[in-house]
C-alpha positions as a LaTeX table, in Angstrom:
\begin{tabular}{lrrr}
\hline
Residue & $x$ (\AA) & $y$ (\AA) & $z$ (\AA) \\
\hline
Met1 & 43.08 & 33.40 & 163.60 \\
Arg2 & 39.95 & 34.50 & 161.84 \\
Arg3 & 40.27 & 36.35 & 158.56 \\
Thr4 & 37.69 & 39.01 & 157.88 \\
Val5 & 35.99 & 38.58 & 154.57 \\
Arg6 & 34.78 & 41.83 & 153.05 \\
Pro7 & 31.86 & 41.88 & 150.65 \\
Pro8 & 32.89 & 42.10 & 147.00 \\
Arg9 & 31.35 & 45.56 & 146.56 \\
Ile10 & 33.41 & 47.07 & 149.38 \\
Val11 & 36.56 & 45.47 & 148.03 \\
Gly12 & 35.93 & 46.97 & 144.62 \\
Leu13 & 35.44 & 50.45 & 146.04 \\
Leu14 & 38.66 & 50.23 & 148.03 \\
Cys15 & 40.57 & 49.12 & 144.96 \\
Leu16 & 39.21 & 52.00 & 142.91 \\
Ser17 & 40.20 & 54.45 & 145.64 \\
Ala18 & 43.69 & 53.02 & 145.81 \\
Ile19 & 44.08 & 53.25 & 142.07 \\
Ala20 & 42.87 & 56.85 & 142.09 \\
Leu21 & 45.28 & 57.76 & 144.86 \\
Ala22 & 48.09 & 56.02 & 143.03 \\
Phe23 & 47.44 & 57.89 & 139.81 \\
Gly24 & 47.05 & 61.15 & 141.64 \\
Gly25 & 50.30 & 60.63 & 143.49 \\
Cys26 & 52.14 & 59.59 & 140.35 \\
Gly27 & 50.88 & 62.69 & 138.52 \\
Ser28 & 52.17 & 65.06 & 141.20 \\
Gly29 & 55.40 & 63.18 & 141.60 \\
Ser30 & 55.94 & 63.12 & 137.83 \\
Ser31 & 55.71 & 66.95 & 137.57 \\
Asp32 & 58.04 & 67.42 & 140.49 \\
Ser33 & 60.51 & 64.99 & 138.95 \\
Gln34 & 60.44 & 66.85 & 135.62 \\
Val35 & 61.25 & 70.14 & 137.32 \\
Thr36 & 64.03 & 68.53 & 139.36 \\
Arg37 & 65.56 & 66.89 & 136.32 \\
Ala38 & 65.25 & 70.10 & 134.29 \\
Gln39 & 66.89 & 72.12 & 137.07 \\
Ala40 & 69.72 & 69.57 & 137.25 \\
Gln41 & 70.21 & 69.93 & 133.48 \\
Val42 & 70.42 & 73.70 & 133.79 \\
Thr43 & 73.00 & 73.42 & 136.55 \\
Ala44 & 75.05 & 70.94 & 134.52 \\
Lys45 & 74.92 & 73.15 & 131.41 \\
Gln46 & 75.98 & 76.17 & 133.44 \\
Arg47 & 79.06 & 74.28 & 134.61 \\
Ala48 & 79.74 & 73.14 & 131.05 \\
Leu49 & 79.55 & 76.73 & 129.81 \\
Ala50 & 81.93 & 77.93 & 132.52 \\
Asp51 & 84.37 & 75.16 & 131.56 \\
Ala52 & 84.06 & 76.06 & 127.87 \\
Lys53 & 84.81 & 79.71 & 128.61 \\
Thr54 & 87.86 & 78.77 & 130.64 \\
Ala55 & 89.09 & 76.53 & 127.83 \\
Phe56 & 88.55 & 79.34 & 125.34 \\
Glu57 & 90.54 & 81.81 & 127.46 \\
Gln58 & 93.38 & 79.31 & 127.70 \\
Ser59 & 93.34 & 78.63 & 123.96 \\
Ser60 & 93.24 & 82.37 & 123.22 \\
Thr61 & 96.28 & 82.95 & 125.41 \\
Ala62 & 98.08 & 80.08 & 123.71 \\
Phe63 & 97.26 & 81.54 & 120.30 \\
Cys64 & 98.49 & 85.01 & 121.27 \\
Asp65 & 101.76 & 83.53 & 122.52 \\
Ala66 & 102.23 & 81.45 & 119.38 \\
Ala67 & 101.32 & 84.37 & 117.11 \\
Gln68 & 103.80 & 86.63 & 118.88 \\
Thr69 & 106.55 & 84.05 & 118.45 \\
Tyr70 & 105.74 & 83.77 & 114.76 \\
Val71 & 105.72 & 87.53 & 114.23 \\
Val72 & 109.11 & 87.81 & 115.96 \\
Ser73 & 110.42 & 85.03 & 113.72 \\
Leu74 & 109.18 & 86.85 & 110.63 \\
Asp75 & 110.80 & 90.07 & 111.75 \\
Arg76 & 114.07 & 88.37 & 112.53 \\
Tyr77 & 113.87 & 86.62 & 109.18 \\
Gly78 & 113.65 & 89.97 & 107.41 \\
Asp79 & 116.68 & 91.22 & 109.33 \\
Leu80 & 118.60 & 88.10 & 108.32 \\
Leu81 & 117.99 & 88.82 & 104.65 \\
Asn82 & 119.33 & 92.34 & 104.92 \\
Ala83 & 122.16 & 91.86 & 107.41 \\
Thr84 & 123.71 & 88.40 & 107.21 \\
Ala85 & 122.57 & 86.69 & 104.01 \\
Ala86 & 125.64 & 85.90 & 101.90 \\
Thr87 & 124.38 & 83.42 & 99.33 \\
Val88 & 121.18 & 82.42 & 97.65 \\
Gly89 & 121.34 & 79.21 & 99.64 \\
Asp90 & 121.33 & 81.17 & 102.87 \\
Val91 & 118.25 & 83.06 & 101.76 \\
Arg92 & 116.43 & 79.89 & 100.73 \\
Asp93 & 117.34 & 77.94 & 103.87 \\
Ala94 & 116.41 & 80.82 & 106.13 \\
Gly95 & 112.76 & 80.25 & 105.27 \\
Gln96 & 112.89 & 76.90 & 107.05 \\
Asp97 & 113.21 & 78.76 & 110.34 \\
Leu98 & 109.61 & 79.87 & 109.90 \\
Ala99 & 108.14 & 76.38 & 109.51 \\
Ser100 & 107.86 & 75.44 & 113.18 \\
Pro101 & 106.53 & 78.76 & 114.55 \\
Arg102 & 104.11 & 78.98 & 111.64 \\
Gln103 & 102.79 & 75.50 & 112.37 \\
Asp104 & 102.41 & 76.30 & 116.07 \\
Ala105 & 100.57 & 79.55 & 115.35 \\
Thr106 & 98.26 & 77.89 & 112.84 \\
Ala107 & 97.47 & 74.99 & 115.19 \\
Ala108 & 96.82 & 77.39 & 118.06 \\
Ala109 & 94.49 & 79.41 & 115.84 \\
Glu110 & 92.50 & 76.31 & 114.94 \\
Lys111 & 92.17 & 75.35 & 118.61 \\
Ala112 & 91.00 & 78.85 & 119.48 \\
Val113 & 88.33 & 78.65 & 116.77 \\
Glu114 & 87.21 & 75.26 & 118.06 \\
Ala115 & 87.09 & 76.57 & 121.63 \\
Asn116 & 85.07 & 79.56 & 120.48 \\
Gln117 & 82.58 & 77.22 & 118.82 \\
Ala118 & 82.45 & 75.12 & 121.99 \\
Val119 & 81.43 & 78.20 & 124.00 \\
Thr120 & 78.60 & 78.92 & 121.56 \\
Asp121 & 77.48 & 75.28 & 121.66 \\
Ala122 & 77.48 & 75.36 & 125.46 \\
Glu123 & 75.46 & 78.59 & 125.43 \\
Asn124 & 72.90 & 77.00 & 123.10 \\
Glu125 & 72.64 & 73.88 & 125.26 \\
Leu126 & 72.15 & 76.02 & 128.36 \\
Ala127 & 69.42 & 77.97 & 126.59 \\
Asp128 & 67.70 & 74.68 & 125.71 \\
Ala129 & 67.95 & 73.50 & 129.30 \\
Gln130 & 66.56 & 76.77 & 130.63 \\
Ala131 & 63.66 & 76.57 & 128.17 \\
Ala132 & 62.96 & 73.00 & 129.29 \\
Leu133 & 63.00 & 74.07 & 132.94 \\
Lys134 & 60.59 & 76.90 & 132.23 \\
Gln135 & 58.28 & 74.48 & 130.43 \\
Ala136 & 58.43 & 71.98 & 133.28 \\
Lys137 & 57.51 & 74.66 & 135.82 \\
Lys138 & 54.53 & 75.69 & 133.71 \\
Gly139 & 53.42 & 72.08 & 133.65 \\
Thr140 & 53.59 & 71.86 & 137.44 \\
Ala141 & 51.61 & 75.06 & 137.87 \\
Ser142 & 48.84 & 73.86 & 135.56 \\
Gly143 & 48.74 & 70.40 & 137.10 \\
Ser144 & 49.64 & 68.58 & 133.89 \\
Pro145 & 52.99 & 68.21 & 132.09 \\
Lys146 & 53.42 & 70.28 & 128.93 \\
Ser147 & 54.21 & 68.43 & 125.74 \\
Gly148 & 56.79 & 69.45 & 123.16 \\
Gly149 & 60.52 & 70.25 & 123.37 \\
Pro150 & 62.41 & 73.46 & 124.13 \\
Ser151 & 61.71 & 76.43 & 121.89 \\
Ser152 & 64.96 & 78.41 & 122.38 \\
Thr153 & 66.70 & 79.89 & 119.34 \\
His154 & 70.23 & 78.70 & 118.70 \\
Ala155 & 72.99 & 81.28 & 118.13 \\
Thr156 & 75.94 & 80.87 & 115.80 \\
Ala157 & 79.56 & 81.29 & 116.88 \\
Pro158 & 80.82 & 84.83 & 116.16 \\
Pro159 & 84.10 & 85.02 & 114.18 \\
Leu160 & 87.17 & 85.70 & 116.29 \\
Val161 & 88.57 & 88.11 & 113.70 \\
Pro162 & 87.15 & 89.71 & 110.53 \\
Ser163 & 87.20 & 87.46 & 107.49 \\
Ala164 & 89.14 & 90.11 & 105.58 \\
Thr165 & 91.99 & 89.82 & 108.08 \\
Val166 & 92.07 & 86.04 & 107.74 \\
Asn167 & 92.02 & 86.26 & 103.94 \\
Arg168 & 94.90 & 88.77 & 104.02 \\
Val169 & 96.97 & 86.36 & 106.12 \\
Lys170 & 96.22 & 83.47 & 103.77 \\
Ala171 & 97.16 & 85.50 & 100.70 \\
Ala172 & 100.41 & 86.74 & 102.27 \\
Asp173 & 101.27 & 83.22 & 103.40 \\
Ser174 & 100.81 & 81.96 & 99.85 \\
Gln175 & 103.03 & 84.75 & 98.54 \\
Leu176 & 105.84 & 83.81 & 100.93 \\
Glu177 & 105.54 & 80.16 & 100.00 \\
Ala178 & 105.68 & 81.05 & 96.31 \\
Ala179 & 108.74 & 83.23 & 96.93 \\
Met180 & 110.48 & 80.37 & 98.71 \\
Lys181 & 109.75 & 77.93 & 95.91 \\
Gly182 & 110.87 & 80.43 & 93.27 \\
Val183 & 114.44 & 80.72 & 94.57 \\
Thr184 & 117.05 & 78.46 & 93.03 \\
Asn185 & 120.84 & 78.36 & 93.15 \\
Gln186 & 120.81 & 80.44 & 89.97 \\
Thr187 & 118.66 & 83.23 & 91.43 \\
Pro188 & 120.65 & 86.45 & 91.92 \\
Leu189 & 121.14 & 87.21 & 95.59 \\
Thr190 & 119.72 & 90.73 & 95.33 \\
Arg191 & 116.57 & 89.53 & 93.63 \\
Ala192 & 116.16 & 86.65 & 96.08 \\
Ser193 & 116.52 & 89.03 & 99.02 \\
Gln194 & 113.98 & 91.42 & 97.56 \\
Glu195 & 111.44 & 88.66 & 96.91 \\
Phe196 & 111.83 & 87.11 & 100.37 \\
Asn197 & 111.90 & 90.37 & 102.26 \\
Ala198 & 108.86 & 91.72 & 100.44 \\
Ala199 & 106.87 & 88.55 & 101.14 \\
Ala200 & 108.05 & 88.35 & 104.76 \\
Val201 & 107.15 & 91.97 & 105.48 \\
Ala202 & 103.70 & 91.59 & 103.91 \\
Leu203 & 103.09 & 88.44 & 105.95 \\
Glu204 & 104.36 & 90.08 & 109.12 \\
Met205 & 102.00 & 93.04 & 108.64 \\
Ser206 & 99.03 & 90.74 & 108.08 \\
Trp207 & 99.83 & 88.71 & 111.20 \\
Leu208 & 100.21 & 91.90 & 113.23 \\
Arg209 & 96.72 & 92.87 & 112.11 \\
Leu210 & 95.45 & 89.41 & 113.05 \\
Phe211 & 97.26 & 89.67 & 116.39 \\
Ala212 & 95.46 & 92.93 & 117.17 \\
Asp213 & 92.04 & 91.85 & 115.87 \\
Ala214 & 92.17 & 88.69 & 117.99 \\
Gly215 & 92.41 & 90.79 & 121.14 \\
Cys216 & 96.00 & 89.85 & 121.95 \\
Leu217 & 96.81 & 93.42 & 123.00 \\
Thr218 & 95.76 & 95.14 & 126.19 \\
Asp219 & 93.86 & 98.41 & 125.86 \\
Gln220 & 97.04 & 100.39 & 126.55 \\
Gln221 & 99.07 & 98.33 & 124.09 \\
Gln222 & 96.33 & 98.75 & 121.50 \\
Gln223 & 96.41 & 102.53 & 121.89 \\
Gln224 & 100.20 & 102.60 & 121.68 \\
Ala225 & 100.20 & 100.37 & 118.61 \\
Glu226 & 97.55 & 102.46 & 116.86 \\
Ala227 & 99.49 & 105.66 & 117.59 \\
Ala228 & 102.72 & 104.14 & 116.29 \\
Val229 & 101.06 & 102.87 & 113.10 \\
Arg230 & 99.37 & 106.23 & 112.56 \\
Asp231 & 102.66 & 108.14 & 112.95 \\
Tyr232 & 104.48 & 105.68 & 110.72 \\
Thr233 & 101.81 & 105.86 & 108.03 \\
Thr234 & 101.65 & 109.65 & 108.17 \\
Thr235 & 105.40 & 109.87 & 107.58 \\
Leu236 & 105.15 & 107.36 & 104.75 \\
Gln237 & 102.29 & 109.24 & 103.09 \\
Gln238 & 104.21 & 112.52 & 103.31 \\
Gly239 & 107.25 & 110.91 & 101.72 \\
Leu240 & 105.18 & 109.31 & 98.96 \\
Ala241 & 103.45 & 112.63 & 98.30 \\
Gln242 & 106.77 & 114.47 & 98.09 \\
Ala243 & 108.06 & 111.84 & 95.69 \\
Gly244 & 104.95 & 112.23 & 93.52 \\
Phe245 & 103.30 & 108.86 & 94.18 \\
Tyr246 & 100.55 & 109.92 & 96.61 \\
Asp247 & 97.97 & 112.67 & 96.09 \\
Ala248 & 95.30 & 111.69 & 98.66 \\
Gln249 & 94.80 & 113.11 & 102.14 \\
Val250 & 97.63 & 112.57 & 104.62 \\
Asp251 & 95.53 & 110.97 & 107.35 \\
Gly252 & 97.76 & 108.30 & 108.89 \\
Val253 & 95.53 & 105.48 & 107.64 \\
Tyr254 & 97.25 & 102.70 & 105.68 \\
Gly255 & 94.30 & 102.34 & 103.34 \\
Pro256 & 93.82 & 101.57 & 99.64 \\
Ala257 & 95.28 & 104.93 & 98.50 \\
Thr258 & 98.49 & 104.32 & 100.45 \\
Val259 & 98.72 & 100.72 & 99.24 \\
Asp260 & 98.29 & 101.87 & 95.64 \\
Ala261 & 100.98 & 104.53 & 96.08 \\
Val262 & 103.45 & 101.98 & 97.46 \\
Lys263 & 102.62 & 99.61 & 94.61 \\
Ala264 & 103.24 & 102.39 & 92.08 \\
Leu265 & 106.61 & 103.09 & 93.68 \\
Gln266 & 107.48 & 99.39 & 93.58 \\
Gln267 & 106.47 & 99.10 & 89.93 \\
Ala268 & 108.53 & 102.15 & 89.03 \\
His269 & 111.63 & 100.52 & 90.54 \\
Gly270 & 111.00 & 96.97 & 89.32 \\
Leu271 & 110.39 & 95.60 & 92.82 \\
Pro272 & 107.94 & 92.92 & 93.99 \\
Val273 & 104.54 & 94.62 & 94.05 \\
Thr274 & 103.05 & 93.97 & 97.49 \\
Gly275 & 101.82 & 97.36 & 98.70 \\
Ala276 & 103.92 & 96.95 & 101.86 \\
Leu277 & 107.00 & 99.02 & 102.63 \\
Asp278 & 109.80 & 96.45 & 102.74 \\
Lys279 & 113.51 & 97.24 & 102.82 \\
Ala280 & 113.96 & 97.52 & 99.07 \\
Thr281 & 110.89 & 99.72 & 98.72 \\
Glu282 & 112.04 & 101.97 & 101.54 \\
Ala283 & 115.41 & 102.37 & 99.84 \\
Ala284 & 113.64 & 103.22 & 96.58 \\
Leu285 & 111.55 & 105.85 & 98.36 \\
Gln286 & 114.61 & 107.40 & 99.95 \\
Ala287 & 116.29 & 107.56 & 96.55 \\
Glu288 & 113.22 & 109.31 & 95.13 \\
Leu289 & 113.20 & 111.80 & 98.00 \\
Gln290 & 116.89 & 112.54 & 97.61 \\
Gln291 & 116.39 & 113.18 & 93.93 \\
Val292 & 113.41 & 115.45 & 94.58 \\
Gly293 & 115.21 & 117.17 & 97.43 \\
Gly294 & 118.29 & 117.73 & 95.29 \\
Ala295 & 116.22 & 119.21 & 92.49 \\
Ala296 & 114.35 & 121.42 & 94.94 \\
Ala297 & 117.60 & 122.57 & 96.48 \\
Gln298 & 119.06 & 123.36 & 93.07 \\
Glu299 & 115.93 & 125.28 & 92.16 \\
Ala300 & 116.12 & 127.26 & 95.41 \\
Val301 & 119.77 & 128.12 & 94.78 \\
Ala302 & 119.00 & 129.26 & 91.25 \\
Ser303 & 116.07 & 131.35 & 92.48 \\
Thr304 & 118.16 & 133.02 & 95.20 \\
Ala305 & 120.95 & 133.72 & 92.74 \\
Ala306 & 118.43 & 135.34 & 90.39 \\
Val307 & 117.22 & 137.61 & 93.20 \\
Gln308 & 120.82 & 138.55 & 94.05 \\
Gln309 & 121.61 & 139.30 & 90.43 \\
Thr310 & 118.47 & 141.44 & 90.00 \\
Leu311 & 119.15 & 143.40 & 93.18 \\
Lys312 & 122.79 & 143.88 & 92.17 \\
Leu313 & 121.80 & 145.30 & 88.79 \\
Ala314 & 119.29 & 147.56 & 90.53 \\
Gly315 & 121.90 & 148.81 & 92.94 \\
Phe316 & 120.42 & 147.26 & 96.08 \\
Trp317 & 122.89 & 144.41 & 96.50 \\
Asp318 & 126.67 & 144.49 & 96.57 \\
Gly319 & 127.26 & 141.01 & 97.91 \\
Pro320 & 128.14 & 137.81 & 96.00 \\
Val321 & 125.78 & 136.08 & 93.61 \\
Asp322 & 126.16 & 132.64 & 95.21 \\
Gly323 & 122.61 & 131.42 & 95.78 \\
Asn324 & 122.83 & 131.71 & 99.57 \\
Trp325 & 119.99 & 133.60 & 101.22 \\
Thr326 & 121.35 & 135.70 & 104.10 \\
Pro327 & 119.86 & 138.32 & 106.47 \\
Ala328 & 121.65 & 140.99 & 104.44 \\
Leu329 & 119.84 & 139.79 & 101.33 \\
Thr330 & 116.53 & 140.02 & 103.18 \\
Asp331 & 117.32 & 143.65 & 104.10 \\
Ala332 & 118.14 & 144.38 & 100.46 \\
Val333 & 114.81 & 142.93 & 99.33 \\
Lys334 & 112.98 & 145.06 & 101.92 \\
Glu335 & 114.70 & 148.24 & 100.72 \\
Cys336 & 113.81 & 147.40 & 97.16 \\
Gln337 & 110.19 & 146.82 & 98.19 \\
Arg338 & 110.05 & 150.18 & 99.97 \\
Gln339 & 111.30 & 151.88 & 96.83 \\
Leu340 & 108.63 & 150.04 & 94.82 \\
Gly341 & 105.94 & 151.11 & 97.25 \\
Val342 & 104.97 & 147.62 & 98.42 \\
Asp343 & 104.91 & 146.07 & 101.86 \\
Pro344 & 108.55 & 145.41 & 102.89 \\
Thr345 & 108.23 & 141.72 & 103.81 \\
Gly346 & 111.72 & 140.69 & 102.85 \\
Thr347 & 110.42 & 137.95 & 100.56 \\
Val348 & 109.88 & 138.11 & 96.84 \\
Asp349 & 106.08 & 137.80 & 96.87 \\
Ala350 & 103.44 & 138.38 & 94.19 \\
Ala351 & 103.06 & 142.08 & 95.07 \\
Thr352 & 106.77 & 142.65 & 94.67 \\
Ile353 & 106.87 & 140.90 & 91.31 \\
Ala354 & 103.84 & 142.87 & 90.09 \\
Ala355 & 105.45 & 146.17 & 91.19 \\
Leu356 & 108.68 & 145.24 & 89.43 \\
Glu357 & 106.83 & 144.43 & 86.23 \\
Lys358 & 104.95 & 147.75 & 86.40 \\
Ala359 & 108.16 & 149.68 & 87.06 \\
Ile360 & 109.88 & 147.90 & 84.16 \\
Ala361 & 106.99 & 148.77 & 81.84 \\
Ser362 & 107.09 & 152.41 & 82.92 \\
Ala363 & 110.85 & 152.61 & 82.43 \\
Arg364 & 110.57 & 151.25 & 78.90 \\
Glu365 & 107.97 & 153.84 & 78.06 \\
Ser366 & 110.22 & 156.67 & 79.44 \\
Pro367 & 113.80 & 155.67 & 78.59 \\
Ser368 & 115.07 & 159.24 & 79.13 \\
Ala369 & 113.89 & 159.43 & 82.73 \\
Thr370 & 116.51 & 160.91 & 85.01 \\
Pro371 & 117.32 & 158.73 & 88.05 \\
Ser372 & 116.89 & 160.38 & 91.40 \\
Glu373 & 118.65 & 159.32 & 94.54 \\
Ser374 & 116.58 & 158.49 & 97.58 \\
Ser375 & 117.27 & 159.84 & 101.01 \\
Ser376 & 119.04 & 156.64 & 101.92 \\
Gly377 & 121.32 & 156.80 & 98.94 \\
Ser378 & 119.57 & 153.95 & 97.13 \\
Pro379 & 118.29 & 154.22 & 93.55 \\
Ser380 & 114.69 & 155.21 & 93.00 \\
Ala381 & 112.03 & 152.87 & 91.71 \\
Thr382 & 112.60 & 154.18 & 88.17 \\
Thr383 & 116.30 & 153.42 & 88.36 \\
Thr384 & 115.54 & 149.95 & 89.75 \\
Ala385 & 113.10 & 149.21 & 86.98 \\
Ser386 & 115.54 & 150.42 & 84.31 \\
Ser387 & 118.32 & 148.31 & 85.75 \\
Thr388 & 116.24 & 145.15 & 85.97 \\
Gly389 & 114.83 & 145.69 & 82.51 \\
\hline
\end{tabular}
């Protein structure tokens, strides 16, 4: 078999052509490979992000469940202090019931934070992959690969709840721990109960805020909770205002003014100063309201008795002077007002008092005035003024 021998020049040209074709083919294949690899990275990062979001949803649900269990434990713990605690030892040991649910809630919170960070990391990695894909496609369109890495901007993980809420929980948790450590066998039961209940209520309120801020409530539950808190706070503010501890607007918002009012009430009664309405503070508020209400009632009785006495002396009232305001007394006031020439409202208003004072002054200036009977048989204004003077 004969072998064809090509001249050296022809062989060289063929080799150069082959090399050119090889480089050309490699260049095109390289761009296509970059786009394919970049697209595969984007697809992989999309799956990773979906998995991270699923993991975050699961961790959020686990946190909400653990937080709810802990809040229920705190609430039950407060009830134990006020209903069944018999000794200081019972009060101290009861705090141990919170250890396990607290640990579970704290661990679940940490996992939720980690899962939230994982979602942000996955979003950043997907953004990088998408930037790399875009760059690879530009390289293919221009015929030459682009140099340099992705230029996407990385985002930071948003906080799951406001930092103020977290700090409030930490502070309340420290207060409960301090209260637990401060109880000894020599601590009076009443004082121990007050300390524990105050700390437990403050911690429960802070965890309820955390529970809501973390999105553990549905929209309907959130609305119901906000309405309940608003109604509760409005009633509290009204009570504090009546007792003389609150002078701000009654707006249903448990803000700094309400907290300060509760603290002032607690200080006045020698209670743990937390700003939260625990059992002992509520009892102190009720005692204040009863005292204010009793004084107001006594003042009302004295005022009514004074009206009855004045009308009796003026000849408009023949009933008892007992401090009880009756429809008959209202009629007597109206008749007196008609005689004084003022609007017969049936209440002792400013116009009535002014007319009485004027009539009294006139009577003193004319002591010899002769009383005249009215058509109804009641004394005239002059007689009334003389009698009340």
